[in-house]
C-alpha positions as CSV (number, residue, x, y, z in Angstrom):
1,M,-42.5,-47.0,-31.2
2,S,-40.3,-44.5,-29.4
3,A,-41.9,-41.7,-27.3
4,P,-42.1,-38.3,-28.9
5,A,-39.3,-36.0,-27.9
6,R,-40.0,-33.5,-25.1
7,P,-40.3,-30.0,-26.4
8,R,-37.6,-27.6,-25.3
9,R,-38.5,-25.7,-22.2
10,A,-38.0,-21.9,-21.8
11,L,-38.4,-20.0,-18.5
12,I,-39.1,-16.3,-19.0
13,C,-38.6,-14.2,-15.9
14,G,-40.5,-10.9,-16.6
15,I,-42.9,-12.5,-19.0
16,S,-45.6,-9.8,-18.4
17,G,-43.5,-7.0,-19.9
18,Q,-43.1,-5.9,-23.5
19,D,-40.1,-8.1,-24.3
20,G,-41.4,-11.1,-22.3
21,A,-44.6,-11.2,-24.2
22,Y,-43.1,-11.0,-27.6
23,L,-40.4,-13.5,-26.7
24,A,-43.1,-15.9,-25.5
25,E,-44.9,-15.5,-28.8
26,L,-41.7,-16.2,-30.7
27,L,-40.8,-19.3,-28.6
28,L,-44.3,-20.8,-28.9
29,A,-44.1,-20.5,-32.7
30,K,-40.8,-22.4,-32.5
31,G,-42.5,-25.3,-30.6
32,Y,-41.2,-24.5,-27.1
33,A,-43.1,-25.2,-23.9
34,V,-43.0,-21.7,-22.3
35,F,-43.1,-21.0,-18.6
36,G,-43.4,-17.5,-17.2
37,T,-43.0,-16.0,-13.7
38,S,-44.6,-13.3,-11.7
39,R,-44.4,-12.4,-8.0
40,D,-48.0,-13.6,-7.7
41,A,-49.1,-15.4,-10.9
42,A,-52.7,-15.9,-9.6
43,M,-53.2,-12.2,-9.1
44,S,-51.3,-10.7,-12.1
45,D,-53.2,-9.5,-15.1
46,F,-50.8,-10.5,-17.9
47,G,-52.5,-8.0,-20.2
48,N,-49.7,-8.2,-22.9
49,L,-50.0,-12.0,-23.1
50,R,-53.8,-11.7,-23.5
51,R,-53.3,-9.0,-26.1
52,L,-51.1,-11.3,-28.2
53,G,-53.6,-14.1,-27.7
54,I,-51.2,-16.5,-26.0
55,F,-52.1,-16.3,-22.4
56,S,-53.7,-19.7,-22.2
57,R,-50.6,-21.3,-23.8
58,I,-48.2,-20.2,-21.0
59,D,-47.5,-22.2,-17.8
60,L,-47.4,-19.4,-15.3
61,R,-45.6,-19.7,-11.9
62,S,-45.2,-17.4,-8.9
63,M,-41.6,-16.4,-8.4
64,A,-39.8,-13.3,-7.2
65,V,-36.3,-12.9,-8.6
66,T,-35.2,-11.1,-5.3
67,D,-36.3,-14.2,-3.3
68,F,-33.6,-16.8,-3.7
69,R,-35.7,-19.7,-2.4
70,S,-38.4,-19.1,-4.9
71,V,-35.9,-18.8,-7.7
72,L,-34.2,-22.1,-6.8
73,E,-37.6,-23.8,-6.6
74,A,-38.7,-22.6,-10.0
75,V,-35.4,-23.6,-11.7
76,S,-35.4,-27.0,-10.0
77,S,-39.1,-27.8,-10.7
78,I,-39.3,-26.5,-14.2
79,A,-35.9,-27.8,-15.4
80,P,-35.7,-25.4,-18.3
81,D,-33.4,-25.7,-21.2
82,E,-33.2,-21.9,-21.6
83,I,-33.8,-19.1,-19.1
84,Y,-34.5,-15.5,-20.2
85,N,-33.9,-12.9,-17.4
86,L,-36.0,-10.0,-18.4
87,A,-37.3,-9.2,-14.9
88,G,-36.7,-6.1,-12.8
89,Q,-37.6,-2.5,-12.7
90,S,-37.5,-1.4,-16.4
91,S,-37.7,2.4,-16.5
92,V,-34.6,4.6,-16.6
93,G,-36.7,7.6,-15.4
94,L,-38.3,5.7,-12.5
95,S,-34.8,4.4,-11.4
96,F,-34.0,8.0,-10.2
97,E,-37.0,7.8,-7.9
98,Q,-36.5,4.2,-6.9
99,P,-32.8,3.4,-7.0
100,V,-32.8,0.8,-4.3
101,E,-35.7,-1.2,-5.9
102,T,-33.9,-0.9,-9.3
103,L,-30.6,-2.2,-7.9
104,E,-32.2,-5.0,-6.0
105,S,-34.6,-6.2,-8.7
106,I,-31.9,-6.2,-11.4
107,A,-28.5,-6.8,-9.8
108,F,-29.7,-9.1,-6.9
109,G,-32.3,-10.8,-9.2
110,T,-29.6,-11.7,-11.7
111,L,-27.3,-13.0,-9.0
112,N,-30.1,-15.2,-7.6
113,L,-30.7,-16.8,-11.0
114,L,-27.0,-17.5,-11.5
115,E,-26.6,-19.0,-8.0
116,A,-29.7,-21.2,-8.6
117,L,-28.1,-22.5,-11.8
118,R,-24.8,-23.1,-10.0
119,L,-26.3,-24.8,-7.0
120,A,-28.8,-26.9,-8.9
121,K,-26.1,-27.9,-11.4
122,S,-28.5,-27.0,-14.1
123,P,-27.4,-27.2,-17.7
124,A,-29.9,-24.4,-18.7
125,R,-28.6,-21.6,-20.9
126,L,-29.2,-18.2,-19.4
127,Y,-29.8,-15.0,-21.4
128,N,-29.5,-11.7,-19.3
129,A,-31.0,-8.4,-20.5
130,A,-28.4,-5.8,-20.1
131,S,-28.8,-2.3,-21.7
132,G,-27.2,0.4,-23.8
133,E,-27.7,2.5,-20.7
134,C,-24.5,0.8,-19.4
135,F,-22.4,2.8,-21.8
136,G,-23.7,6.2,-20.8
137,E,-22.8,8.9,-23.4
138,C,-22.0,7.4,-26.8
139,A,-20.5,10.0,-29.1
140,T,-19.8,7.2,-31.6
141,A,-21.6,3.9,-31.9
142,A,-20.8,1.6,-28.9
143,D,-19.8,-2.0,-29.5
144,E,-18.8,-4.9,-27.3
145,T,-15.4,-3.3,-26.5
146,T,-16.7,0.1,-25.4
147,P,-16.2,0.8,-21.7
148,F,-19.3,1.2,-19.4
149,R,-19.9,4.6,-17.9
150,P,-23.6,4.5,-16.7
151,R,-25.3,7.7,-15.7
152,S,-28.5,6.4,-14.0
153,P,-29.3,3.9,-11.3
154,Y,-30.8,1.7,-14.0
155,G,-27.6,1.8,-16.0
156,V,-25.6,1.0,-12.9
157,A,-27.8,-2.0,-12.1
158,K,-27.7,-3.3,-15.6
159,A,-23.9,-3.0,-15.7
160,A,-23.7,-4.9,-12.4
161,S,-25.8,-7.7,-13.9
162,F,-23.6,-7.8,-17.0
163,W,-20.4,-8.3,-14.9
164,E,-22.2,-10.9,-12.7
165,V,-23.0,-12.9,-15.8
166,A,-19.5,-12.6,-17.1
167,T,-18.0,-13.7,-13.8
168,Y,-20.2,-16.8,-13.4
169,R,-19.6,-17.7,-17.0
170,E,-15.8,-17.6,-16.5
171,S,-15.7,-19.0,-13.0
172,Y,-18.3,-21.7,-13.1
173,R,-18.5,-22.5,-16.8
174,L,-22.2,-21.6,-17.1
175,F,-23.7,-21.0,-20.5
176,A,-24.6,-17.4,-19.6
177,C,-24.6,-14.3,-21.8
178,S,-25.9,-10.8,-21.9
179,G,-27.6,-8.8,-24.7
180,I,-26.7,-5.1,-24.5
181,L,-29.9,-3.9,-26.0
182,F,-30.5,-0.3,-27.0
183,N,-34.0,1.3,-27.0
184,H,-36.6,-0.9,-28.6
185,E,-40.3,0.0,-28.7
186,S,-43.7,-1.4,-29.6
187,P,-47.5,-0.9,-28.8
188,L,-46.9,-3.1,-25.7
189,R,-44.9,-0.4,-24.0
190,P,-46.5,1.0,-20.9
191,T,-47.7,4.6,-21.2
192,R,-45.1,5.8,-18.7
193,F,-42.5,5.3,-21.4
194,V,-42.0,8.4,-23.4
195,T,-42.4,6.8,-26.9
196,R,-45.8,5.3,-26.1
197,K,-46.8,8.5,-24.3
198,I,-46.1,10.5,-27.4
199,V,-47.9,8.2,-29.8
200,R,-50.9,7.9,-27.6
201,A,-51.1,11.7,-27.1
202,A,-51.0,12.2,-30.9
203,A,-53.8,9.7,-31.4
204,R,-56.0,11.3,-28.7
205,I,-55.5,14.8,-30.2
206,A,-56.3,13.5,-33.7
207,A,-59.5,12.0,-32.2
208,G,-60.6,15.5,-31.0
209,H,-59.3,15.6,-27.5
210,A,-58.1,19.1,-26.5
211,E,-54.8,18.5,-24.8
212,T,-51.2,19.6,-24.8
213,L,-48.3,17.1,-24.5
214,T,-45.6,18.3,-22.2
215,L,-42.2,16.7,-22.5
216,G,-38.7,17.1,-21.1
217,N,-35.5,17.4,-23.2
218,I,-36.5,16.6,-26.8
219,A,-32.9,17.2,-28.0
220,I,-31.7,13.8,-26.7
221,R,-30.7,11.3,-29.3
222,R,-31.5,7.6,-29.1
223,D,-31.1,4.4,-31.1
224,W,-34.7,3.2,-31.4
225,G,-35.6,-0.3,-32.8
226,W,-38.6,-2.6,-32.9
227,A,-39.1,-4.9,-29.9
228,P,-40.1,-8.1,-31.8
229,D,-36.8,-7.8,-33.7
230,Y,-34.8,-7.7,-30.5
231,V,-36.4,-10.8,-28.8
232,D,-35.3,-12.7,-31.9
233,A,-31.7,-11.6,-31.2
234,M,-32.1,-12.9,-27.6
235,W,-33.1,-16.4,-28.9
236,R,-30.3,-16.4,-31.4
237,M,-27.7,-15.7,-28.6
238,L,-28.7,-18.9,-26.8
239,Q,-28.4,-21.0,-30.0
240,Q,-24.7,-20.3,-30.3
241,P,-22.1,-23.0,-29.7
242,A,-20.5,-20.9,-26.9
243,P,-21.9,-18.0,-24.8
244,E,-21.0,-14.5,-25.9
245,D,-22.3,-11.0,-25.2
246,F,-23.7,-8.9,-28.0
247,V,-24.8,-5.3,-28.7
248,I,-28.2,-5.2,-30.2
249,A,-29.1,-1.9,-31.9
250,T,-30.1,-0.4,-35.2
251,G,-26.9,1.7,-35.6
252,E,-29.0,4.9,-36.2
253,A,-29.6,7.7,-33.7
254,H,-32.5,10.2,-33.9
255,A,-33.5,13.1,-31.7
256,L,-36.6,12.7,-29.6
257,E,-37.9,15.7,-31.5
258,D,-37.7,13.6,-34.7
259,F,-39.7,10.9,-33.0
260,V,-42.3,13.4,-31.9
261,A,-42.6,14.9,-35.4
262,A,-43.0,11.5,-37.0
263,A,-45.6,10.4,-34.5
264,F,-47.8,13.5,-35.0
265,A,-47.3,13.4,-38.7
266,A,-48.7,9.8,-38.7
267,F,-51.9,11.4,-37.6
268,D,-51.7,14.4,-40.0
269,L,-50.8,16.8,-37.2
270,D,-48.0,19.4,-36.8
271,W,-46.4,18.6,-33.5
272,R,-45.4,22.2,-32.8
273,A,-49.0,23.1,-32.3
274,H,-49.6,20.5,-29.6
275,V,-46.3,20.0,-27.7
276,T,-44.5,22.0,-25.1
277,T,-41.3,21.3,-23.1
278,D,-40.7,21.8,-19.4
279,P,-37.2,21.7,-17.8
280,R,-38.7,20.3,-14.6
281,L,-39.2,17.1,-16.5
282,Y,-35.5,16.7,-17.3
283,R,-33.8,13.7,-15.7
284,P,-31.2,14.5,-13.0
285,S,-28.4,13.0,-15.2
286,D,-29.4,12.3,-18.7
287,I,-27.6,10.9,-21.7
288,A,-27.5,13.3,-24.7
289,H,-26.5,10.8,-27.3
290,S,-26.9,7.0,-27.4
291,I,-26.2,4.7,-30.3
292,G,-25.1,1.1,-30.7
293,N,-23.1,-0.8,-33.3
294,P,-24.8,-4.1,-34.2
295,A,-22.0,-5.3,-36.6
296,R,-20.9,-8.3,-34.4
297,A,-24.5,-9.5,-34.1
298,A,-24.9,-9.3,-37.9
299,E,-21.7,-11.3,-38.4
300,K,-22.1,-14.0,-35.7
301,L,-25.8,-14.2,-35.1
302,G,-27.0,-13.4,-38.6
303,W,-29.2,-10.7,-37.0
304,T,-30.1,-7.3,-38.5
305,P,-32.9,-5.0,-37.5
306,R,-35.9,-5.0,-39.8
307,A,-37.3,-1.6,-38.6
308,T,-35.6,1.6,-37.6
309,M,-37.2,4.7,-36.1
310,S,-39.6,5.9,-38.8
311,E,-41.0,2.4,-39.3
312,V,-41.3,1.8,-35.5
313,V,-43.3,5.0,-35.2
314,R,-45.6,4.0,-38.1
315,R,-46.3,0.6,-36.6
316,M,-47.0,2.1,-33.2
317,A,-49.3,4.7,-34.7
318,E,-51.2,2.0,-36.6
319,A,-51.7,0.0,-33.4
320,E,-52.8,3.0,-31.5
321,R,-55.3,3.9,-34.2
322,A,-56.8,0.4,-34.1
323,M,-57.3,0.4,-30.3
324,P,-60.9,0.8,-29.1
């Protein structure tokens, strides 16, 4: 009798974040052996993995994407079939305060992964998380041919990682691709992100807390999707016969004011009675309009978003209401 086939191995760098946790859940359901990394796996909380009930099913390793030796060791010892690069500083707003950390963790981290694959002669397929922030202003929906004009340190770092992946793919024949993901939200978002901040404030006010939510520019328009949909697109990209980059988005843009109104309405509140704006909270260089065109993903990956903004808000509100 032949031995059972080894399950496919996936290494998720950045497994503790929103996307990493949902991706781990998806891959476990598909029968993968899932490995995840953190700078110090023994000391990290991994709250999102615990919240999804999958913490005990993940093989966690210590690795810092900015430390090439630890990256090479992880890739060599785990021998993954697929690597998902979701690590690095993840906040656009915070990138204005920590531009060096943002560039190092994203651009240098991606470079270390690519070099590890090259030097180890690994056949692993690499997914890299790029961002709609690479495009900057999008008066019309950006697609895979739209030029990059980033307007934040975060966008600059993600654009650099995109071109690193493209260069290694062409120069060293690696199976490496980038997903250019527009905004995608869920209850696993940290509260420093404005979408979770809004929903959480609405829930607290509805529960009787006397507070006012203060925001920056609520006229900005963003393309908001549902995070579990987007990790499915990541997986689909690595199942293709050849590596290609894809824009992942809903194709709809809404003002932040619309998001606020929908979130407060979910708790039977009029947002105008509880929300103020403060120009001091505006970003140094913000994008007024951001929207992506997912047509190529629909055609080649068979991927379409299952939830757009109003449904995203409803699901986040339901989860917030259910929290103790």
